[in-house]
N, C-alpha and C positions, 0 to 999 in steps of 0.2 A: 504495501499500500502506500502509496507516494504521500509527501506532506500534506499537498494540496487537496486529497482524498479524503483524509483524516481532517482536517480544518474544516472540510464540508461538511463531514459526518455530525462532527461535534456541534457546529451550527445549528444543524437540522435537527439534534437530538433536542438541546438545550431550548431551539421553539418551542417543541412538542410539548418538554416539560412546562413552560413557563405556559405555555397557552392551556394545558390540563389543570395548571396549580391557579389560572386566574378565573376558570371556567368554575371550580372545588370552591373560590371564593364567592365569585356571582349569585351561584347556584340558591345558597341560602338564602340571599337579599328577593333574588326574582320570587322565590316558593314561600318568602312573606310578604311580598307586594301583593301578591296574588291571590293570599288566605282569604277564603270565605267567611263570615260570620251572619250568623244567624239570630236576631233578636225577636222576642214576641211582643207584642204591644197591644195593648187594651184601649180604647176609646171610649168616652163617654157618653155617644151617642149609639141608638139602636141604628140598626142597618137601614132601615127605611130614609133616612136622614139625610140630606142633603151635604149635610157638615160631615158626615161617616164618609161622604164619597171625597169631600175634599180632603179627608183624614188618610184615603185610601191612597190618592195621587201625590202627598206628601212620600209616604213610602214608596211609591215608583219613582219616584223623582230620586230618591236617595239608593236607589239601586242605581238607575244610570247617573247619576253624577258620579258614581263611587267604583264607576264599571263593573258594578255587579259584586263586586268586596262585602257590602254591607246588605243583608236582605233583613228586611223589618217586616213579620207576616202582622197584619191587621188583624184584630178581633173585636164584633162590637161590645157594645156595654152588657154587661153580664155572663159573657161567653167564656170566661176563665174565673174568675171570681167576680164578688159583689162592688158595684160604682163608688161606695162608700171604702172598698176596703182596699184600692189597687195603690195607694202610695205605700201600706205594709207589704201588698205582694210583690211591688218592685224595690224597693229596701230588701227584701226578704232574700230575691230575686226568683222568685215562684214567675212572675214575668221581668225582662229587661229593662222594659221600658212602657209607658202609659200616657196617655193625653186625656189631662181630664180639669175639673174647675176646681184650685185651690181649697175656696170656701168649704169646699166636703168635708174638708180636714181641721175645721175653724175649734173642733173638741178636741184636737191634739194641741192646737197654737191658737188663740182667738185672734190673734196679728195677722193672719190668713183671711179671716174676714174680711179685713181693709183692703190687704193688698189683692186680694181677687177679685174685689167688686167695694169700688169706694160710691157709695148710694149717693145718688143727685150732686157726686163730682164732675163726672165728664158729659157731654153732649155726644163726641165723635171717636172713634175709636181713633183717630189719631191723634187725639190728647193724651190717653192714656199710653199709647204708643211711645209719645215723646217722653211720657216720666219714666216709663219701662227701659227705655234705652239708652236715654239720655240724664234720664234725673237719680240713675241709682234704685230704679225698680226692680227690675230682674237682678242686680245684684242681693237686693235685699231678701226677693225670694229663695235665692241660692242658699242666703244664708241660713233662713229659717228651715229650708229643705234638707240641709247638708246633717241636719241629727238623725234623720229619717232614713240616712244613707241613699239620698237621693240628689240625682245635678239634674235643673232646669237647661234645656237647651237655649230654649223659645219658647216666645206666646203668640198667642193670637185673638182674633175675638169675633164674634158670628154679629154685630149689632148691636142697636137698643134693643131692651128687652119691652113686650108686653104684658099685660095682666087681660087673661081670659076668662071670663065670668057669665056665671047662668041666669045671673039678675044682674040690671042695672050697676056701677057704680060711678054717681058723677059726683059726691061732695065725700069729704073727708068721716062723714057720721055714718055714709054707706058702710065705712069696712067692719062696723062695730055688727059681733055675733057671724060674721062670716067663715065659713070653713075653709082656709086659706091652703093652698100646698105652697112653701115656699122653703128654700135650704134653708140650712144653716147661718149662722150669721146678722148682717145688720139690716139686710130686708125684715125678716122673721122678727127681730128687737123691735122695728119701726112697726109693722102691722100688727105684733101685741099691743104695741101702745095704743094704736086706734082701735082696739078692741076685736079685731079678729082671731078667730082660734086658727091655730097654728099646725098645720101636719106635715112631717120633714118627709120627703118622698125624693126619689132619684127619677131624673127626669125622662125617663121610658116610662115611667110608670103612672104621669099624669093624667093622657087622654084614658086611662083605663079607669082610675079614680074619678074624674069629671063625670065618664059617663054612668058610673053606678051608682054617684053620689056621695061615694068618700068625702067628696070636700066639692065645693061651692064654684071656686075661683081659684086661679095658679096664676102664678109668675114663672113666666116660664116662655122662653125664647122668643124671636123677634114675631112681629105679624104674620109676613110672608110665610115662615116656616111654620106657623100653626097653622095657617091657612093651606098650604101644603100638606097637611096630616090631617086635616079635616076637623080640626079644632072647632068652626064655627059652625057645623052642623049639632053640637052639641052647647056649647056657650057660645051666645049671639053675638055677648056684649061683648069686644074686646076694648080696651083703653090703652091705649098710648100714652105714656110721662117717661118724661127722662130720669127715672129713677134710677135704674140698673145696668150695666153693659160690661160683666161679668165677663173675665178672661180665660182662656184656654193656655195652658199649658202644656210644655211637650217635654216629660224629663224619663231620667235613664238611671238605673242603679248607678253607684258609684265604680264599683270594680268593672263594670262590663262599659263603663266608659273611661277609666284608666288604661283597659285594655287594647283599645284602638290606637292605629298608630295616629301620627298627628294630622296628616295631610287630611286624612277622613272627619276628625273632630273639626276641621275649618270645614268642611265640605258642609259637615251635620249644622253646623251655626250659619251658613251662607242661606242652604234652603229653607232652613227654619224660617230665616227673614221672609224668602220668597211666601212661603206659606200663609203669614201674617200677614203679606200685601193681597193674595189673593184672596181672603175672606172681607178683609177689609173693602 
């Protein structure tokens, strides 16, 4: 073997060895980049609601924006656990995420009643969004949820709520004696002071409760949502007052959040903002 041939053989073997080493180093990174994570997430909405379909769209966008690396399986209200139990379920890892109204959990922390629905405080979702995004509201919610092992990614709104009733409510005195569905929190306290009898129910049970006479009136969703669900057929006296505009949060288990790559965390934050704008 000549010296030139030996040199060529050495260079060839060195190149092959370096390429193999590089492939070995790159392979784990590629595997990590393409690893698929699947979460289960329960919504506060029944499957028939337009807001649930918007939530499903959020899940699809997250899948598309992460190139399939994060898949969120959406579940309608009550499919995995009760509407009032999802915060505990997410904290315990039974669910990896939920989308709910923080006021449902004001029995754990009274401050959530104010954060979730500052009654008579706002007339348009953009006002509330400005407080959450630019004046510390979202950070306040994150601090409140941290003790339950849950991290809120973002928030959204479905509009100014209405009151649907089976009897006319035209003045403050008309609230007296009315069996009223209301969630926990400030609205329930105000209605109690007005003389109403409060029945706490998840939103998905409002129609049935009105239909069966369990309640006479309800503080539930927007007029358009109620009309679409057929509320006008049994509660013929809708009243729109700028009293309530609840926030809907999208939150995840802290350990599940920390396990995500940083780029997916950024994608989740930005996609949640898009979800806000879609609903507003």
